[in-house]
N, C-alpha and C positions, 0 to 999 in steps of 0.2 A: 758737365754739360754734354748734351748729345752732339755727335759729329754731324756737321752739315754736309750735304752733297756738294761735290765739286761744281765749280761754275761751268755751265753749259751741259752738265750731265742731266739726262732726262729723269724726271721725278717718277717714282714707282706708281703704277696705276692702282687706284683704290680697289679694294676687294669688292667684287660684284655680289650683290645679294642674290641668293638662290631664287630662280624663277618659280613663281607660284601660279599655277593655272587658276584663274578666278573661279571657275566652276568647282574645281576640287577644293579650293579654300572655303567657299560658302557651304559646300556639302559637308566638309569636316566640321565647320562651326555648327551647322544644323544638327549633325549627329551628336556633337558634344552637348548641345542644348537639350536634345531629346533623351540623352542617356540616363539621367536620373529617373525620369518618369518611366522609361522602359524597364529599368532595373526594378523599380518599385512595383510595376505591374507583374513582372516575372516573379518577384518574391511573394506577392500576394497570391498569385495563381499556384505557386509551388506550395505555399503554406495551406492553401485551400484544398488542393487535390492530391498532393503527394504526401505531405506530412500527416494528413489524416485521411486514411483510405475510406473511412466511413462516409466522408463527404462525397467521394467518388461514387460510392454505392447509391447515395441519395440522389445525385445528379442523374445517374443511369435510370433509376426508377421514375424520377420526375419526367425525364425525356420520354420514356416509354408511356407514361400516363398521358402526356400531351399527344403523342402519336395515336393512341387509342381514341382520345377525344376528337381528333381530326378525322381519322380514317377507320375508327372502330367498327362502325356499321358496314362499311365497304369490305373490311377484312374478315368480318364474322363468317364462320362456316355455314350458318343457317340464318334464316329470317328470324330476328328476335321476337317478332309478333305472331309468327305462325303457330297455330294450336293444332294438336292432334291428341285428343283425350283418349281415344280408343286404343291406339297402338303405342303411344310414346309417353304415357303418363308415369312420372316418377321413375324413370329408368336410371339405373346406376351408371357411373362413369364407364365409358367404353371408347373404342376407337372412333365411332361415329359421333358420340357425344362425350367429349373428354371430361366435362364438368357435370354430366348427367342432364336430366330434364326436370321440369317443375310439375306442379299438379295439373297444369293445362297442356303438358306435352311440349312446352317451349324449351329450346336449348339454353341451358344456363350459361355456358361459355359465351354465346352470342349476346345474351342479355347483359352479362358482366362487361363485355367489351363496349357495348353500346351505351351502358350507363355512365361511362367516363365522360361522355359529352354533356350529359345533364349536370354532372358535378362541376365541370369546368364552367358551364354557362352560369350556374347559380353563383359560384365563387367569383367569377369575373364581374357580374352585375353588382353583387353585394359589396365586394371590396372596392370596386371602382367608385361607387356612391360614397362609401365610408371614407375613403381617402380624400376625395374631393371636398366633401362637406366638412369632415373633421379638420383637414388642413386649413381651409378658409377660416373656420371659426377659431381654431387654435392660434393661427397666425395673427389675426386681427386682435384677438383677446390679449395675447402676450405682448404685442407691440404697442397697442394703444394704452393698455392699463386703465386704471381709474374705474369709473362707473361702467365703461364698456366691458372691461374685463370682468367686473362683478356680475353684470347682467348676463353675459354669455356663459360664464361658468356656473351660475346658478341654474340656468336653463339646461346646461349639460348635466348637472347633478340630478335633475329630475329623472333622467334616463339611467343614471348610475345608481339610483337609490334601490333599484330592484335587481335581483339576480338575472343575468343576461338571458339564460335559457327560459326562465319562468316568464319574463316579459315577452320573449319571442313566441312562446306557446300561447300566451294571452292574446297577442295581436293576431297571430295566425288563426286562432279559433274564432275570434270575432269577425275576421274578414271572410272566412270560409276556406275550404280546402282547394287550393290550386297552386301551381308552381309560381305564378306571379305574386300571389299573396305571401307565399313563403319567402320570396326574395325581399318583399317589403318588410316583413317581420324581422328578418336577419339583418338587413341594412340598418334598421332602426336601433338595434342593440350594438352594432359594431362601430358606428361613427364616433360615439363619445370617447372611446379609448384613443382614437387618433387625435381628437381635439385636445385632450389632456397631454398627449405625447408631444405634439407640435408646439403647444403653448409653453411647455417646460423647456424645449429647445430654443424657442425664440427668446424667452426670458434670460436664458444663459448667454445667448449670442449677441443680444442687442447692446450689451455693455462692453463688448470687446473693442480693442483698439481700432480695428479696421472699420467698424461701424461708426465710432466716434470721429475717425478721420473723414469718412464720407459725409457726416453731418457738417463738419467744419468746411468742407468743400461746397456745401450748399445743395446736396442731393435731397430730393424730397423723400418723405417717409415711405411712399409706395415703391420708389426706386430702390431704396435701401432694403426693403422687405423682399421684393421680388428678385433683385439682382445679386444681393449679397447675403442676406440672412437665410432665406429658404434653401438656396443651393447648398449651404453648409449643414442644413438639417435634414436633407433628403436621404442620407445614408441610413439614418435611424428609421425613417418611414419605410424604406425598402426592406430592411431587416424584419420589421414588424409585419409588413405585408406578406413576406414569404412565410412567416410563421402562421399567419392568420388564414392562409389558403387551406391548410389542413384543418384548422378549427372550423372554417366555414363549411367544408365538405362534411365534417363530423356533425356539425349542427344540423345541416340539411338531412342527414341520415337519421339523426335523433328525432326531428320533427316528423319525418316519414315513418319512423318506427311506431310512433303513437298515433298515426293516421292524419297528420296535418301537413305532410309534405307533398311530394309528387303523386298525382292521382294515377291509378292504373288506366291503361296498360303500359304507361311510360316506364321503361326500365330504369330503375334507380336502386342503388345498393341497399339503402335503408328500407325501402318498400319490399325488396326481395327478402331481406332478413325477417321482416314482419310476417310476410306470407309463409315463410318457412318454419315458423315456430310450431305450427300445428303438426308438421311432418318431421320434426327433429329426430324422433326415435327411429323412424323407418327410412328416412331419406337424409342422412347426415350431410351429403354433398350440397344439398339445397341451401343450407345456411352457412356452410363452411367456406365456400369459394367467394361469395360476395363479402363475407366478413374478412377474409384474407386480403381481398382487393382493397377494402376500406382501410384496414390496418396498415398495409404497406404504403398506401398513398399518404396517410397522415404521418406515418413515421418518416417517409422520405422528405416531406416538406419541413418537418421539424428539424431534421438533420441539416437540410439545406439552409434553413434560417440560422441555426447555430453556427454553421460554417461561415456564412456570410458575415455574421457578427464578429467572428474571430479575424476574418480577412480584412474587413473594413475598419476595425478598431486599431488605431495606430499603436496602442499600448500592447496589443497581442504579440507583436514581434519581439518584445522583451521577455515574454514568458518562457 
């Protein structure tokens, strides 16, 4: 038995708990709650930019491309539309004209820089329409199923039955040559891929436990689709969107190359390459520099899309 204190002796004071400042305690708890997400973000960024230096190169090129799209015409050393056939026709690269001049005496560097804006404008309109329409059709088709799914997918198959570029050429040729008609033609062939992609994701997600739990709680179908299913499918759409920016720019240049894209005198890389074919032997710079700009841009967006796929894929960390 433990010894009892003598009668009248004061009892020992209980140990006092260490004083915790409320603000410090809550701040510590908040930091602990945010720590996993913070570490996950740091790991994703490290895996995206440090582990693969090619992704960093792609990001730098993409950032430079958007800078040119926003400020290219203002930063251009010459007026991209100014012509001087008598004194500046097909001049070789020099300090005054680093990329040379074209058959009308226009500065090729200035036109390449200004052409980035046209590419961004077309890609933004085409992919914006494709993502919105494709996501709506794919989400409704995958979630509702039944005859709704059958009807929407057979309608989508009508556009997928033809090669994308051939269908775009047919639509652009029937509508006439203009930048707006080119956007319509490209948007028509891009949206079915997003419809198929989103439908596959919705079919996979709607049978998950968290969706079943939402149904048991009485959530409506629209609430489940908008608040729980689509947010979990958005990463795949973002990856595909990043990859398709390069494809949209390349498709625009392809249509311009065969005379169905941007009309002159609008600076566009495909149109410049088309006009340069006649002077390829005597003016190598005329087709070379627009081709390099197009190649680097498509390459950078493809690299960025592949890098995002590795960063956003949870299984990529185990590789």
